[in-house]
Structures are given as C-alpha cells and as structure tokens.
C-alpha positions, 0 to 999 in steps of 0.5 A: 397745239402746244399743249398736245405737244407738252403732253406728249412729252411728259408721257412718252415712254423709253421704247417709243422714243428710242425707236423714233431715235432709230428712225432719225439715225437710220435716215441721217446715215442714208443722207451721209451714205448717199450725199458726197462729202463736198455737197455736206455744207453746214446749211444743207446738213441742217436741212437734213438734220430737220428733215430726218428729225420730222419722219422721227417724229412724225412716222405716219406722214409723208415725211418718211417717204420725204426722206427716203426720196432726199436720200435716193435723189442724193445717190443720184446728184452723187453718182451723175453730177459729182462722178462719184464711183458706184461701190457695191459697199456705199450701195448696200449702206445706203440700201440698208438704211433706207430699209431701216427707215421704212422699217423702223418709222412702220414700228414707231407708227403702230406705236403710241408715245405712251406705250409700254413696248417690251424689249422682245418686241423690239428685238424681234422686229430688229432681228427680222429687219436685220435678216432682210438686210443680210439676206440682201446683202449677200444675194446682191454680191452673188449677183454682182459676182455672177454678172461679172462672169459674164463679160461684156454684158454685165449691167443687163445680166444684173438687171435681168438676175434682178428683175428674176428676183423681184419677179420670183419674190412677188410669185412667192408673196402672191402663193403666200397671200393665196394659201391662206 
C-alpha cells in the first residue's frame, strides 16, 4: 500500500491534483458556511480538514457523500441548536459549495492521478458548474421574492414553488432521456 502511494505521488500530474484541491477547498468552504463560528474548535476543525482531505484524495469513495452530509448536518445544527438566522447569502454559499464538491469530485473520480488534462476540459467543466450555480441562485432569489409577496403563507408558497421547479426539472430530464 505504501509503494502504491509513493507511485501515485511520483506520477501525479498537475491537472488532477488541482481538481482534487478544488474538492478539498469546496468542502472546507461548505463547512465554514454551514457551521457557526463558536462550534469551530481547533479539534473539530482538524477533523473537518481531515475529512475534506479524504474526500479530495478518494473521490470515488463514500467520503464525498460523508463530506456533504457533514456540511448539511452542520447547517441543521447551526440553525436549530445555535439559533443562527437563515440568511439567503449563507444558504446560497452552502448550496454552491456542496454542488462544487459534488461536481469536482465527479471529475476527479474520472481522472487518474497521472492524466494529462487539457485546460479547456477543466474550464468547460467549471463553466458549466458555475452556470448551474448562477441559475440556481437567481431562481432562488426570484422564488423567495415571490414567496414574500404572498404574505403570511410565504413558507408554503416557497415550498410549493420549489416542488414545482423540481417536478419541472424531472419532467425535462425524462423528456430529454426519451428524446434519444
């Protein structure tokens, strides 16, 4: 096992390493967005750094899912236990970081450590991911603004609007799949 690790380190190229570094950075940013500052002790922060490193080094493993679940759990703990207010900016930051963890880990899982990755591939992948993030953020702001106009039942309106968008996205994907 040590020989394999040494071989991977000596043969690794810059492209896959940078993508894995992106997974690491996005996971840490998700943790920072999810957890309140008072929960970030040195010991706990060390565990989060270790877990983000595992997700980056082993993108084909369940550690990526664990990273996402830890961030979501941190959000729940932050809002329920610590009574942190739910702000739109923090929520969009967390969702964006989690999507980047997922997307970059997918790309990292496809690439061996010694792959020669053209810059165009990474730019194209990131531009698609950023387009999804921007579209999601704009749609979230518009739906929340529409829900605020409803009045007393704003949470119900936002939930129904989100459900409608999810059903619409599923229908669009099903139609695209059948179109082949």
